[in-house]
N, C-alpha and C positions, 0 to 999 in steps of 0.2 A: 497204729502210730498216729499220735498225734498231733498235729503241727500247732506251733507257739503260738501262731497266729490267730488258733481258735483258743483266744482266752477269754472270750466273753466282753471286752475293751473293746470300744469302739472307737472310732479313726477319729471322733471328737474328741478323746481322752489323749489321744498321741497329737495329733495335727493338732489340736486345740493348743497345744505349747506354741506352735508357730504362730498361732492368730494371735493369742495374748502378748506372747513376744511383741508382732507390728503394732498392736495397741500401745503398749507402753512406748515402746521407740517411737511413735511415732508423735508423742507428747515431747516425747526428746526431741529428736530433732527441732521441732518448732521452738523448743524454749533454751535447749541447753547453749549455747554461744551468745546469746544475748544476755541470759541470767546470768551468766558468767562474769561478762564483762561488767554488769551492773552489781553483781555481788560482790567483788573481788576487793572493795575498798572493806567494806564489812568484815570479812571474813580474814583481810591480813590485819584488821584492829583486834578481833576475837582472838587470834591464833600467832602472835609477834612471832612465835618460835621457830614459824615453817619459817627456811631459806629460800631465800629469793627467787633462787631456779626452780625451786616447784612453783611460785607462782607463774613463773614465765613458763612452763610446762604446762599448766593449767588455762594458758590464755588460747584457745583453742577458735580456728576459723569455725564457720557453716562447712566449710570443704572437708574438713578434718571430723569434724562431727556424725556426717554423714557418709562418711569414709569406715570410720571407728564400726557404726551403729549397722551399715553393713558387714562388716565380718563378723561383727558377731551373730547377725542374724546366717551366716553360713554356718555358725556352730550350732546352730538353732534349729535349724534349718535339717542339718545333720540327725541331731538327736532325735527330733519329728519323724523324720523318715526311716530312723532305725527304730522308734519306739513301734513306728507303723506296719515296717517289717516284723516285729517278732512278738506284735502282741500286747506293746507295753514292757514286755519282759530285759529289755535291754538294761544291760546295766548304764551305757551313756545317756538313754532317757530317764532313767529313773534317776540319775546323779544331776544331770540337769535340769531336770523338774523341781528336785530337791533344793536347788541352788537359783531358781528362779523366784519360786515361792519367798526361801532365805532373803531373794534381793529386795522383793516388795517389801519386806520389812524393814531393810537398810534406806529403803528412801524415806520410811517413814520417819524413823531416827535422824536421819539428816534432817529432814525438815525441822521434825522436832526440835532437837541442838541449833539449826539455826535461827530458827525463831520465825518459819515463815516458809512460804512456799520454795521448796526445792524441785528441779526438771524431774518428773518421774513420780512424783507421790501421787498427783490427781487419777492415777490411774493404777495404783497401788494398792489401794482399799476397798476400789471397785473392780479390779479386773485382774493384777497380779495374784493376789493373794487367796479372791475367793477359786478363781482357775485352777490353780495350784492344791487347795487342799480338798475341791472337788475331786480332781482327776488324783491326787493320793487316796482318794478313797475310794474311786472305781476300780484302781489296781487292787486295794486289800480286799475289796468285796469280788475281785475276780481271782483272788487268792495269790495274788503277785506280791513279795516283800518289799517293804516301801520303809524309806525311814532308818531309824536308827542310829546308835551313832556313830557307825560307819559311814552311813550314805549321808547325815547329816555336816559330819565333818570333811567329807570330799565335797560335798556340794559346797560347805562355807570356802574352802580351799582352792576349786575351779573358780568362784566368781572372781575374788580379786585377778587371778593369774590371767584369765581370759582377757577381763574388762584393759588391763595393763599390757597385753600383750595387740591389743586390737588398737588401745590408742598411739601403741608406739609403733606401729605398723602403716594408722591412716597418718601418721604426723609423716613419714619415709612417703607413702604412696597420694599424698593431697598436697604436698611438698609445688610451691609452683615450677613448673619447669622454663629453663632460659632457654631460648632460640639457638641453636650451633653446642648445648652442652650435652 
């Protein structure tokens, strides 16, 4: 019986997801909280229909950014580990890989819409998208099905849910604690 891990897919493909994510998210850790503070007036002017409560929620502390990124890291690490365990055949790994690559495209689109730098855009065309395309090619070469409408839709659906969930949890977890509370 053939072991799922004997797929011809190296650990560079599966664990590369975690490495590429770390590169992208180190950029975001270094820039997101400060960028949000400075970009907020410009964004509010360009998007006047967005309610004030949304802008208030978008005001993230560095602690919230770090916590949200750490929580996303748990999901990415779990997907990479499952990909390594299954030789790249894990539906979780393949879906997160597709979502990760698509999120790189979203970063570029955000910067184009904003008309300047947005957090994560520097590593999207240099790390996120090239790694994702390479990993998908390696999976295909190993005979592992990737992509298609279902995989793309799942990746697109998971991305905003995972990000929103990580930020909601980070808001709670990163909340300053008061003594005796």
